[in-house]
C-alpha positions as CSV (number, residue, x, y, z in Angstrom):
1,M,-34.4,62.6,49.8
2,A,-33.4,64.4,53.0
3,E,-32.2,68.0,52.7
4,G,-28.6,67.1,53.9
5,G,-28.4,64.2,51.5
6,S,-29.7,66.3,48.6
7,T,-27.2,69.1,49.2
8,K,-24.4,66.5,49.5
9,R,-25.3,64.9,46.2
10,L,-25.6,68.3,44.5
11,L,-22.1,69.3,45.7
12,E,-20.9,65.9,44.5
13,V,-22.4,66.5,41.1
14,A,-20.9,70.0,40.9
15,G,-17.4,68.9,41.9
16,A,-17.4,65.9,39.6
17,F,-18.5,67.8,36.5
18,L,-16.4,70.9,37.3
19,K,-13.4,68.5,37.3
20,L,-14.4,67.0,34.0
21,G,-15.0,70.4,32.5
22,C,-11.4,71.3,33.3
23,I,-9.7,68.1,32.2
24,A,-12.0,66.6,29.5
25,F,-10.1,67.5,26.3
26,G,-10.5,65.8,23.0
27,G,-14.2,66.1,22.1
28,P,-17.3,64.1,23.0
29,A,-15.8,60.6,22.3
30,A,-13.0,61.3,24.7
31,H,-15.4,62.9,27.2
32,V,-17.5,59.7,27.2
33,G,-14.4,57.7,28.0
34,L,-13.6,59.9,30.9
35,M,-17.1,59.7,32.2
36,E,-17.1,55.9,32.0
37,E,-13.9,55.9,34.1
38,E,-15.3,58.5,36.6
39,F,-18.9,57.4,37.1
40,V,-18.9,53.7,36.3
41,R,-15.5,52.5,37.6
42,R,-14.6,55.0,40.3
43,R,-17.9,56.5,41.8
44,R,-20.2,53.6,40.8
45,W,-23.1,55.9,40.1
46,L,-24.4,53.4,37.6
47,S,-23.5,50.1,36.1
48,R,-21.7,49.7,32.7
49,E,-24.9,48.3,31.2
50,E,-26.9,51.4,32.4
51,F,-24.2,53.7,31.1
52,L,-24.4,52.0,27.7
53,D,-28.2,52.4,27.6
54,V,-27.9,56.1,28.4
55,L,-25.2,56.5,25.8
56,G,-27.3,54.8,23.2
57,A,-30.3,57.0,23.9
58,M,-28.1,60.2,23.9
59,N,-26.7,59.2,20.4
60,L,-30.3,59.4,19.1
61,L,-30.6,63.1,20.1
62,P,-29.1,66.1,18.2
63,G,-26.2,67.9,19.8
64,P,-23.0,66.8,21.6
65,N,-23.7,63.6,23.4
66,S,-21.1,64.2,26.1
67,T,-23.0,67.4,27.2
68,E,-26.3,65.4,27.1
69,M,-24.7,62.6,29.2
70,T,-23.6,65.2,31.7
71,I,-27.0,66.7,32.1
72,H,-28.7,63.3,32.4
73,L,-26.2,62.0,34.9
74,G,-26.5,65.2,37.0
75,W,-30.3,64.7,37.0
76,R,-29.9,61.0,37.8
77,R,-27.7,61.8,40.8
78,A,-29.3,64.9,42.2
79,G,-32.7,65.5,40.5
80,W,-33.5,68.7,38.7
81,P,-31.0,70.8,40.6
82,G,-28.3,68.3,39.5
83,F,-29.7,68.7,35.9
84,F,-28.7,72.4,35.8
85,V,-25.7,72.4,38.1
86,G,-24.0,69.4,36.3
87,G,-24.6,71.0,32.9
88,L,-23.2,74.4,33.9
89,A,-20.3,72.9,35.9
90,F,-19.2,71.0,32.8
91,I,-19.9,73.6,30.1
92,L,-18.6,76.8,31.6
93,P,-15.0,75.7,32.4
94,A,-14.8,74.0,29.0
95,A,-15.9,77.2,27.3
96,L,-13.3,79.3,29.1
97,I,-10.5,76.8,28.5
98,T,-11.5,76.4,24.8
99,S,-11.3,80.2,24.4
100,A,-7.8,80.2,25.9
101,V,-6.7,77.2,23.8
102,A,-8.1,78.9,20.7
103,W,-6.1,82.1,21.4
104,F,-3.0,80.0,22.1
105,Y,-3.4,78.1,18.8
106,V,-3.9,81.3,16.8
107,R,-0.9,82.9,18.5
108,F,1.5,80.0,18.7
109,G,0.1,77.1,16.6
110,A,2.5,77.8,13.7
111,L,5.6,77.8,15.9
112,P,7.6,74.6,16.2
113,Q,6.9,74.4,20.0
114,G,3.2,74.7,19.5
115,R,3.2,72.0,16.8
116,A,5.2,69.7,19.1
117,L,2.6,70.2,21.9
118,L,-0.3,69.4,19.6
119,Y,1.6,66.4,18.2
120,G,1.8,64.9,21.6
121,V,-1.9,65.6,22.5
122,K,-3.4,63.9,19.5
123,P,-2.3,60.3,20.2
124,T,-3.1,60.6,23.9
125,I,-6.7,61.5,23.0
126,I,-6.9,58.5,20.6
127,A,-5.6,56.3,23.4
128,V,-8.3,57.5,25.8
129,I,-11.1,56.9,23.2
130,A,-9.7,53.4,22.4
131,L,-9.6,52.4,26.1
132,A,-13.2,53.5,26.6
133,V,-14.3,51.5,23.5
134,I,-12.6,48.4,24.7
135,R,-14.2,48.7,28.2
136,L,-17.6,49.3,26.8
137,A,-17.3,46.6,24.2
138,R,-16.9,44.0,27.0
139,S,-20.4,44.8,28.2
140,A,-22.1,45.6,24.9
141,L,-20.8,42.8,22.6
142,R,-22.2,39.8,24.4
143,G,-23.4,37.2,22.0
144,T,-23.1,36.5,18.3
145,A,-26.1,38.8,17.4
146,A,-24.6,41.9,19.2
147,I,-21.2,41.3,17.5
148,A,-22.9,40.9,14.1
149,L,-24.8,44.2,14.6
150,A,-21.7,46.0,15.6
151,V,-19.7,44.7,12.6
152,A,-22.6,45.7,10.2
153,A,-22.9,49.2,11.7
154,F,-19.1,49.7,11.5
155,A,-19.1,48.6,7.9
156,G,-22.0,50.8,7.1
157,C,-20.4,53.9,8.7
158,A,-17.1,53.0,7.0
159,V,-18.7,53.3,3.5
160,G,-20.4,56.5,4.3
161,L,-23.7,55.5,6.0
162,D,-25.0,58.2,8.3
163,P,-24.4,57.2,12.0
164,L,-28.0,58.0,12.9
165,A,-29.2,55.7,10.2
166,A,-26.8,53.0,11.4
167,L,-28.1,53.4,15.0
168,L,-31.8,53.3,13.9
169,G,-31.2,50.3,11.6
170,A,-29.4,48.3,14.3
171,G,-32.1,49.1,16.8
172,A,-34.8,48.0,14.3
173,L,-33.0,44.7,13.6
174,S,-32.6,44.1,17.3
175,L,-36.3,44.8,17.9
176,L,-37.3,42.5,15.1
177,R,-35.1,39.7,16.4
178,A,-36.5,40.1,19.9
179,R,-40.1,39.9,18.6
180,L,-39.3,36.8,16.6
181,R,-37.7,35.1,19.6
182,R,-40.7,36.0,21.8
183,G,-43.1,34.6,19.2
184,A,-41.1,31.3,19.1
185,T,-40.9,31.1,22.8
186,G,-44.6,31.9,23.2
187,A,-45.6,29.1,20.8
188,A,-43.4,26.6,22.6
189,S,-44.8,27.7,25.9
190,A,-48.4,27.3,24.6
191,L,-47.7,23.7,23.5
192,A,-46.0,22.9,26.8
193,A,-49.0,24.2,28.7
194,L,-51.5,21.9,27.0
195,P,-52.7,19.1,29.4
196,P,-51.4,15.6,28.6
197,A,-54.8,13.9,28.4
198,P,-56.1,15.7,25.3
199,L,-52.8,15.1,23.6
200,A,-52.9,11.4,24.4
201,A,-56.5,11.1,23.3
202,A,-55.7,12.8,20.0
203,S,-52.8,10.6,19.4
204,S,-54.8,7.4,20.1
205,A,-57.8,8.6,18.1
206,A,-55.6,9.0,15.0
207,P,-54.7,5.3,14.6
208,A,-58.3,4.3,15.3
209,S,-59.6,6.6,12.6
210,A,-57.1,5.2,10.2
211,A,-58.2,1.6,11.0
212,G,-61.8,2.5,10.6
213,A,-61.3,4.0,7.3
214,G,-59.4,0.9,6.1
215,S,-62.2,-1.5,7.1
216,A,-65.0,0.5,5.5
217,P,-66.9,-1.4,2.6
218,A,-66.0,-0.4,-0.9
């Protein structure tokens, strides 16, 4: 990558994640929704399918997946400098704003005005998360098998199953299904690859063998 292009991409990473660090309220789920809007729909750094793949991998790691997504996307866009710059640009503003909001909550959270503000913020965050889920579901839930896995994982989590166990279980089932389908496809391909002459000879030999057996002396 040329020096000018590298610097431009690094500044792009810094600006994008500095913006998200200042406006991404609501926790990792809301952050992921904002990242999908920013980097998939607006900037087109990656496709929705790639975004889902990265999100799935980040959910298998300990720690907040929105921060992990930030670091990975920074690295993806601008290499190792983007790895560090993207992470710092996202984390530092959020840490400062969180400190200020915590002070505000301790000082004014019990007042009617503070409660009214928090009452308005909560449904907005839910709306952001729901919109991200709907958009991502359009790409992730393609086919009956994907829908069945999603329903099973949702039901498991709803009754108290650990989300990591649900992720690993769904991945294992998907891997098993892929292996079974490859095995069936391979067997069909092997039969189709057989030359027609041996098959015809085998089919004609079978009636001849049966007739010979029937005419043999008792």
